[in-house]
C-alpha positions as CSV (number, residue, x, y, z in Angstrom):
1,M,14.7,-30.7,72.5
2,T,11.5,-29.0,73.6
3,T,8.2,-29.6,71.7
4,A,4.7,-28.2,72.0
5,T,3.7,-31.1,74.2
6,E,6.4,-30.4,76.8
7,P,5.2,-28.8,80.1
8,R,5.6,-25.1,80.2
9,W,8.2,-25.2,83.0
10,V,10.5,-27.3,80.7
11,R,10.6,-24.9,77.8
12,P,13.1,-22.3,79.2
13,F,15.6,-25.2,79.6
14,G,15.5,-26.5,76.0
15,S,14.7,-30.1,77.0
16,R,13.2,-32.1,79.8
17,E,16.5,-33.9,80.4
18,Y,18.5,-30.6,80.7
19,A,15.8,-29.2,83.1
20,W,16.5,-32.2,85.4
21,L,20.3,-31.8,84.9
22,W,20.0,-28.2,85.9
23,I,18.0,-29.1,89.0
24,A,20.7,-31.6,89.9
25,Q,23.3,-28.9,89.4
26,V,21.4,-26.6,91.7
27,I,21.2,-29.2,94.4
28,S,24.9,-30.2,93.9
29,A,26.1,-26.6,94.0
30,L,24.1,-26.0,97.2
31,G,25.7,-29.0,98.8
32,D,29.2,-27.9,97.6
33,W,28.9,-24.4,99.1
34,I,27.3,-25.6,102.4
35,G,30.1,-28.3,102.7
36,L,32.8,-25.7,102.0
37,F,31.4,-23.4,104.6
38,A,31.0,-26.2,107.2
39,I,34.5,-27.7,106.6
40,T,36.1,-24.2,106.9
41,A,34.1,-23.4,110.1
42,L,35.1,-26.8,111.6
43,A,38.8,-26.3,110.7
44,A,38.7,-22.9,112.5
45,E,37.1,-24.5,115.6
46,I,39.3,-27.5,116.1
47,S,42.7,-25.8,115.5
48,E,44.5,-23.2,117.6
49,A,46.1,-21.8,114.4
50,K,42.8,-20.9,112.7
51,E,44.2,-19.1,109.7
52,A,46.7,-21.8,108.9
53,A,44.1,-24.5,109.3
54,I,41.7,-22.7,106.9
55,A,44.5,-22.1,104.4
56,L,45.5,-25.8,104.4
57,V,41.9,-27.0,104.0
58,L,41.2,-24.5,101.1
59,T,44.4,-25.4,99.4
60,A,43.4,-29.0,99.5
61,R,40.3,-28.0,97.5
62,V,42.4,-26.5,94.7
63,A,45.6,-28.5,94.5
64,P,44.2,-31.8,93.1
65,S,43.1,-30.1,89.8
66,F,46.6,-29.4,88.8
67,V,47.7,-33.0,89.1
68,L,44.6,-35.1,88.5
69,G,42.5,-32.8,86.3
70,P,43.8,-34.2,83.0
71,L,43.2,-37.7,84.2
72,M,39.6,-36.9,85.1
73,G,39.2,-35.5,81.6
74,V,40.4,-38.8,80.1
75,L,37.9,-40.8,82.2
76,V,35.0,-38.5,81.1
77,D,36.0,-39.0,77.4
78,R,36.0,-42.8,77.8
79,Y,33.1,-43.8,80.0
80,D,29.4,-43.2,80.3
81,R,29.1,-39.7,81.8
82,R,25.9,-40.4,83.7
83,T,27.6,-43.3,85.4
84,L,30.6,-41.1,86.3
85,M,28.3,-38.4,87.7
86,R,26.5,-41.0,89.9
87,I,29.7,-42.5,91.1
88,A,31.0,-39.0,92.0
89,D,27.8,-38.0,93.8
90,L,27.4,-41.2,95.8
91,S,31.1,-41.0,96.8
92,R,30.8,-37.4,97.9
93,A,27.8,-38.4,100.0
94,L,29.9,-41.1,101.7
95,V,32.6,-38.6,102.4
96,F,30.2,-36.2,104.1
97,M,28.7,-39.1,106.1
98,A,32.1,-39.7,107.5
99,L,32.9,-36.1,108.3
100,P,31.0,-35.8,111.6
101,F,33.5,-38.2,113.1
102,V,36.6,-36.2,111.9
103,D,38.2,-34.2,114.7
104,S,41.6,-33.2,113.2
105,V,42.8,-30.8,110.6
106,A,44.6,-33.6,108.9
107,G,41.3,-35.5,108.5
108,L,39.6,-32.4,107.0
109,I,42.5,-32.0,104.5
110,V,42.1,-35.6,103.4
111,A,38.3,-35.2,103.1
112,S,38.8,-32.0,101.1
113,L,41.2,-33.7,98.7
114,L,38.7,-36.5,98.1
115,L,35.8,-34.1,97.6
116,E,37.8,-32.1,95.1
117,V,38.9,-35.2,93.1
118,L,35.2,-36.2,92.9
119,T,34.2,-32.7,91.8
120,L,36.8,-32.8,89.1
121,L,35.1,-36.0,87.8
122,W,31.5,-34.6,88.1
123,S,32.0,-31.1,86.6
124,P,33.4,-32.0,83.2
125,A,31.0,-34.9,82.9
126,K,28.1,-32.5,83.4
127,E,29.5,-29.9,81.0
128,A,30.1,-32.6,78.3
129,M,26.5,-33.6,78.5
130,V,25.0,-30.2,78.0
131,P,25.4,-30.1,74.2
132,I,23.8,-33.6,74.0
133,L,20.7,-32.4,75.9
134,V,20.1,-29.0,74.2
135,G,20.4,-27.7,70.7
136,R,23.3,-25.5,69.5
137,E,21.1,-22.5,69.4
138,Q,20.2,-22.9,73.1
139,L,23.7,-23.5,74.5
140,A,24.1,-19.9,75.6
141,R,20.9,-20.0,77.6
142,A,21.9,-23.3,79.1
143,N,25.2,-22.0,80.2
144,S,23.6,-18.9,81.6
145,L,21.4,-21.1,83.7
146,G,24.5,-23.1,84.7
147,V,26.2,-19.9,86.0
148,L,23.0,-19.1,88.0
149,A,23.0,-22.6,89.5
150,A,26.7,-22.5,90.4
151,Y,26.9,-19.1,91.9
152,G,23.3,-18.0,92.6
153,T,23.1,-20.6,95.3
154,I,25.8,-19.0,97.5
155,P,23.5,-16.7,99.5
156,F,21.0,-19.5,100.0
157,A,23.8,-21.9,101.1
158,A,24.9,-19.3,103.6
159,L,21.4,-18.9,105.0
160,I,20.8,-22.7,105.2
161,G,24.2,-23.1,106.8
162,I,23.2,-20.7,109.6
163,G,20.0,-22.7,110.1
164,L,21.8,-26.0,110.2
165,A,24.3,-24.7,112.7
166,R,21.4,-23.7,115.1
167,G,19.7,-27.0,114.5
168,N,23.0,-28.8,115.3
169,D,23.2,-27.0,118.6
170,A,19.7,-28.2,119.5
171,L,20.4,-31.8,118.5
172,A,23.7,-31.7,120.5
173,R,21.6,-31.7,123.6
174,V,19.9,-35.0,122.7
175,D,22.1,-37.7,124.4
176,W,21.1,-40.6,122.2
177,L,22.3,-38.7,119.0
178,A,25.9,-38.5,120.3
179,P,27.0,-41.6,118.3
180,L,26.0,-39.7,115.1
181,G,28.5,-37.0,115.8
182,F,26.3,-34.5,117.7
183,R,28.7,-34.6,120.6
184,R,31.0,-31.6,120.5
185,N,30.6,-28.4,122.4
186,L,27.8,-26.1,121.2
187,G,28.8,-24.0,118.3
188,E,31.6,-26.3,117.2
189,A,30.0,-29.3,115.5
190,Q,28.9,-29.3,111.9
191,A,27.4,-32.8,111.9
192,L,23.9,-31.7,110.7
193,A,25.4,-29.7,107.8
194,F,27.5,-32.7,106.8
195,Y,24.5,-35.0,106.8
196,F,22.5,-32.4,104.9
197,D,25.2,-32.4,102.3
198,A,25.2,-36.1,102.0
199,M,21.5,-36.0,101.3
200,T,22.0,-33.4,98.6
201,F,24.5,-35.5,96.7
202,A,22.4,-38.7,97.1
203,A,19.4,-36.7,95.7
204,T,21.5,-35.5,92.7
205,A,22.6,-39.1,92.0
206,A,18.9,-40.2,92.1
207,I,17.9,-37.4,89.7
208,V,20.6,-38.3,87.2
209,T,19.6,-42.0,87.4
210,I,15.9,-41.6,87.1
211,F,15.2,-38.6,84.9
212,I,18.2,-38.3,82.5
213,R,18.0,-41.2,80.1
214,V,19.8,-40.1,77.0
215,A,22.9,-42.0,75.7
216,A,25.9,-40.5,77.6
217,R,28.8,-42.4,76.3
218,P,31.3,-40.4,74.2
219,V,30.5,-40.5,70.5
220,R,33.2,-42.0,68.3
221,S,33.3,-42.9,64.6
222,T,32.4,-46.5,63.8
223,D,35.9,-47.3,62.5
224,E,37.6,-45.9,65.6
225,P,38.9,-48.6,68.0
226,E,37.9,-48.7,71.6
227,P,40.5,-46.8,73.6
228,R,43.0,-48.8,75.5
229,L,43.5,-48.6,79.3
230,G,46.8,-48.1,81.1
231,P,49.1,-45.2,82.1
232,A,50.6,-44.9,78.6
233,A,47.2,-44.7,76.9
234,A,46.0,-42.2,79.5
235,L,49.1,-40.0,78.9
236,A,48.5,-40.2,75.1
237,A,44.9,-39.2,75.6
238,V,46.0,-36.2,77.6
239,R,48.4,-35.2,74.9
240,E,45.7,-35.5,72.3
241,G,43.5,-33.2,74.3
242,W,46.3,-30.6,74.6
243,R,47.0,-30.8,70.9
244,F,43.4,-30.2,70.1
245,I,43.2,-27.1,72.3
246,A,46.5,-25.8,70.8
247,A,45.3,-26.4,67.2
248,N,41.7,-25.1,67.5
249,P,41.8,-21.3,67.3
250,V,38.5,-20.7,69.1
251,V,39.1,-23.1,71.9
252,R,42.6,-21.8,72.3
253,A,41.3,-18.2,72.4
254,V,38.8,-19.1,75.2
255,N,41.4,-20.8,77.3
256,I,43.9,-18.0,77.0
257,G,41.4,-15.2,77.2
258,L,39.3,-16.4,80.1
259,A,42.1,-17.9,82.2
260,A,44.5,-14.9,81.8
261,G,41.6,-12.5,82.2
262,L,40.8,-14.1,85.5
263,L,44.4,-13.8,86.6
264,G,43.8,-10.0,86.4
265,G,40.2,-9.7,87.3
266,A,40.3,-12.0,90.4
267,M,42.8,-9.6,92.0
268,V,40.0,-7.4,93.0
269,V,39.0,-9.9,95.7
270,P,42.2,-10.0,97.8
271,L,43.1,-6.3,97.0
272,G,39.6,-4.8,97.2
273,P,39.6,-4.2,100.9
274,S,43.0,-2.4,100.8
275,F,41.9,-0.3,97.8
276,A,38.7,0.7,99.7
277,K,40.8,1.5,102.8
278,Y,43.6,3.6,101.2
279,V,41.7,5.3,98.4
280,N,38.2,5.7,99.9
281,G,39.2,5.7,103.6
282,D,36.7,2.9,104.5
283,A,37.6,-0.8,104.1
284,S,33.9,-1.7,104.7
285,R,33.1,-0.3,101.3
286,F,34.7,-3.4,99.8
287,N,31.3,-5.1,100.3
288,L,29.8,-2.5,97.9
289,Y,32.4,-3.2,95.3
290,I,31.5,-6.9,95.5
291,A,27.9,-6.0,95.2
292,A,28.6,-3.9,92.1
293,L,30.6,-6.8,90.7
294,G,27.9,-9.3,91.4
295,F,25.1,-7.1,89.9
296,G,27.2,-6.6,86.8
297,V,27.7,-10.3,86.4
298,A,24.0,-11.0,86.7
299,V,23.2,-8.3,84.1
300,G,25.9,-9.6,81.8
301,V,24.6,-13.2,82.0
302,A,21.0,-12.0,81.3
303,G,22.2,-9.9,78.4
304,V,24.0,-12.7,76.7
305,T,21.0,-15.0,77.2
306,A,18.7,-12.4,75.6
307,L,20.9,-11.8,72.6
308,Q,22.3,-15.3,72.1
309,A,20.5,-15.9,68.7
310,R,22.0,-12.8,67.1
311,L,25.3,-12.5,68.8
312,P,28.6,-13.3,66.9
313,K,29.9,-15.3,69.9
314,A,33.7,-15.4,69.1
315,E,33.9,-11.7,68.3
316,A,31.7,-10.7,71.3
317,F,33.9,-12.8,73.6
318,V,36.9,-10.8,72.6
319,V,35.2,-7.4,72.7
320,C,33.6,-8.0,76.1
321,L,37.0,-9.2,77.5
322,F,38.7,-6.0,76.2
323,I,35.9,-3.7,77.6
324,A,36.3,-5.5,80.9
325,G,39.9,-4.5,81.0
326,L,39.1,-0.9,80.1
327,G,36.3,-0.6,82.6
328,F,38.4,-2.1,85.4
329,G,41.4,0.1,84.6
330,A,39.1,3.2,84.5
331,G,37.4,2.2,87.7
332,V,40.5,1.8,89.8
333,S,41.8,5.1,88.4
334,M,38.7,7.1,89.7
335,P,39.3,9.3,92.8
336,T,35.7,8.8,94.1
337,F,34.0,5.7,95.4
338,W,30.9,5.7,93.1
339,W,32.9,6.1,89.9
340,S,35.3,3.4,90.9
341,A,32.3,1.1,91.8
342,A,30.9,1.8,88.4
343,G,34.2,0.6,86.8
344,V,34.0,-2.6,88.9
345,G,30.4,-3.0,87.8
346,V,31.5,-2.8,84.1
347,L,34.1,-5.5,84.9
348,G,31.3,-7.7,86.3
349,L,29.0,-7.0,83.4
350,M,31.6,-8.0,80.8
351,A,32.9,-10.9,83.0
352,G,29.4,-12.4,83.1
353,A,29.1,-12.2,79.3
354,V,32.6,-13.6,78.8
355,Y,32.0,-16.5,81.1
356,V,28.8,-17.7,79.3
357,L,30.3,-17.0,75.8
358,G,33.5,-19.0,76.7
359,Y,31.6,-22.0,77.8
360,T,29.3,-21.9,74.8
361,L,32.2,-21.6,72.3
362,I,34.0,-24.6,73.8
363,Q,30.9,-26.7,73.6
364,E,30.2,-25.6,70.0
365,H,33.8,-26.1,68.7
366,T,34.7,-29.4,70.5
367,E,34.0,-32.9,69.4
368,D,32.1,-35.0,71.8
369,K,35.0,-37.5,72.2
370,L,37.3,-34.7,73.3
371,R,34.8,-32.6,75.4
372,G,35.8,-34.0,78.8
373,R,39.5,-33.4,78.4
374,T,38.9,-29.9,76.9
375,F,36.7,-28.8,79.8
376,T,39.0,-30.3,82.4
377,T,41.9,-28.4,81.0
378,F,39.8,-25.3,80.8
379,L,38.6,-25.6,84.4
380,T,42.1,-26.4,85.6
381,S,43.7,-23.4,84.0
382,V,40.9,-21.2,85.4
383,R,41.5,-22.5,88.9
384,L,45.3,-22.0,88.5
385,C,44.9,-18.4,87.4
386,V,42.4,-17.6,90.2
387,L,44.8,-19.1,92.7
388,G,47.6,-17.1,91.1
389,A,45.6,-13.9,91.4
390,M,44.9,-14.6,95.1
391,V,48.7,-15.1,95.8
392,L,50.3,-12.7,93.3
393,G,48.1,-9.7,93.9
394,P,48.9,-9.2,97.7
395,A,52.5,-10.2,97.0
396,L,53.0,-7.5,94.4
397,A,51.2,-4.9,96.5
398,T,53.5,-5.7,99.4
399,I,56.5,-5.1,97.2
400,V,55.2,-2.0,95.3
401,D,53.8,-0.1,98.2
402,P,57.1,0.5,100.2
403,I,58.8,1.5,97.0
404,L,56.1,4.2,96.3
405,R,56.1,5.4,99.9
406,S,59.9,5.8,99.9
407,S,60.0,7.7,96.6
408,I,56.7,9.7,96.6
409,H,55.7,12.2,99.3
410,E,52.5,12.0,101.3
411,R,49.6,14.4,101.0
412,A,50.8,18.0,101.8
413,N,47.5,19.4,102.9
414,C,44.8,17.1,104.3
415,A,41.3,18.1,105.1
416,V,40.2,17.8,108.7
417,D,37.5,15.3,107.8
418,T,39.8,13.1,105.7
419,P,40.7,9.7,107.4
420,E,44.3,9.5,108.6
421,V,45.0,6.4,106.5
422,V,44.1,8.3,103.3
423,C,46.3,11.3,104.4
424,R,49.3,9.0,104.7
425,V,49.0,7.5,101.2
426,P,51.6,8.6,98.6
427,V,50.3,11.2,96.2
428,V,51.5,12.7,92.9
429,R,50.4,16.0,91.5
430,W,48.9,15.9,88.0
431,F,47.6,19.2,86.4
432,G,47.7,20.8,89.8
433,V,45.5,18.1,91.5
434,E,46.8,15.6,94.1
435,Y,46.2,12.0,93.1
436,A,46.5,9.1,95.5
437,L,49.0,6.4,94.4
438,P,49.0,3.5,96.9
439,G,50.7,0.3,95.9
440,V,47.4,-1.5,95.6
441,R,46.2,0.9,92.9
442,V,49.3,0.3,90.8
443,V,48.9,-3.5,91.1
444,L,45.2,-3.2,90.1
445,W,46.3,-1.2,87.0
446,L,48.6,-4.1,86.2
447,A,45.7,-6.4,86.6
448,A,43.6,-4.4,84.2
449,L,46.6,-4.5,81.7
450,V,46.6,-8.3,82.1
451,I,43.0,-8.5,81.0
452,L,43.7,-6.2,78.0
453,V,46.6,-8.4,77.0
454,A,44.4,-11.5,77.3
455,A,41.9,-9.9,75.0
456,V,44.6,-9.1,72.4
457,L,45.9,-12.7,72.5
458,A,42.4,-14.1,72.1
459,A,41.7,-11.8,69.2
460,R,44.9,-12.9,67.5
461,S,44.0,-16.5,67.9
462,I,40.7,-16.1,66.1
463,K,41.9,-13.3,63.8
464,V,39.5,-10.6,65.1
465,R,40.5,-6.9,64.9
466,I,39.5,-5.4,68.2
467,R,39.7,-1.8,66.8
468,E,37.1,-2.6,64.2
469,M,34.8,-4.5,66.5
470,L,34.8,-1.6,69.0
471,T,33.3,0.5,66.2
472,P,29.5,0.4,66.8
473,A,28.6,0.3,63.1
474,Q,31.0,-2.6,62.5
475,F,29.8,-4.6,65.4
476,V,26.1,-4.1,64.5
477,A,27.0,-5.2,60.9
478,R,28.5,-8.5,62.3
479,V,25.4,-9.0,64.5
480,H,23.1,-8.7,61.5
481,G,25.2,-10.2,58.7
482,K,27.9,-12.6,59.6
483,E,27.9,-16.1,61.0
484,N,30.0,-17.1,64.0
485,P,33.4,-18.6,63.0
């Protein structure tokens, strides 16, 4: 924990060790994003079926969590977490050192699988260490900083990736560098990006080794025997983690609420371009929707950080999740772009708060010996629901849209300056006003409903009455007078 003698730059982080862990997370996230962009770009370059190659490589970055996620959680709850993080970082560095010599989609798929398995080991180990490094009252701020490190590095990774690609083109002209992988046609190789990634993970391993010196083995009671090894023991440990999640009302609420909420909220990504095209007449406005979403997330994270000491976290988690569903549903119902963008901004605002609160609640309500399995299960369910949103959203829109077009007429009178694609959208007449009803809008309504249902299920788990908490006076009373459950 911070003291008066700590340097000023350490104080916002809560402790010197967490400050270094956060720096390691920033470097690791930067390497993750640059590596993802580089592998995706290389897959598109070396395959004639570009879309299929990219889909296979990205699937390889998601699939391992469903099978190996629980096992990684068992390892995190059994062994020194600093050691596991070092192993994962150095192994990822070796994989990236080998990638300049890969020239097939199959090789990229194998590399992506290995990288994802190692990330599954690193992430829960890092999350399990946070409550050890900072006090309970500083967890929300630490998790806000974690969100900033994980996602705030994306634009910087994109810019660095562009610079590395240009540098790679220059190095490709140097003949004696050919053995290092700088040998493909200009614009195709990603060797420099891969070597840069290897250095980021080696640097992260060094930071964890040198600057984080706290005890990182899972804490057990003195009379608790050392856990056995073997498949049967590992399976029993996985079951123990699942039983804990099912029995703990707060942890159960976070898993149900955030995962199911993402199943609905993440549909804005694959369906956003179609919504902008058919409702606003301009698919390029999707970028503005994403900007509104990102701005909302940033404000939500900052707001939770500022109010962390006075916020009833469990109740706020449920309320923010419910408002996210309401805002999203209202936004996709709006006939004009700016009002719909405002609704997406509300979704982002509440999503940022929910994300930080969810992480904090899991850390506060989970024993150290179970933290690895709990976080692995949580992260796996989140990935599964995001993947489900990416697949389910477009599939539902493909089914619903033809049904609406066959049963509802197009716009009877269309203004001259209205884009043709908007004129051909099915419309209904409510209160004498024509209202566009493309399939994508109906599916996004269903997505908003999923978020609302997730909030209700989470509220039931922790016995919170949403109607009461949505009353300003009641919520303020909880902020000023009642402890978190």
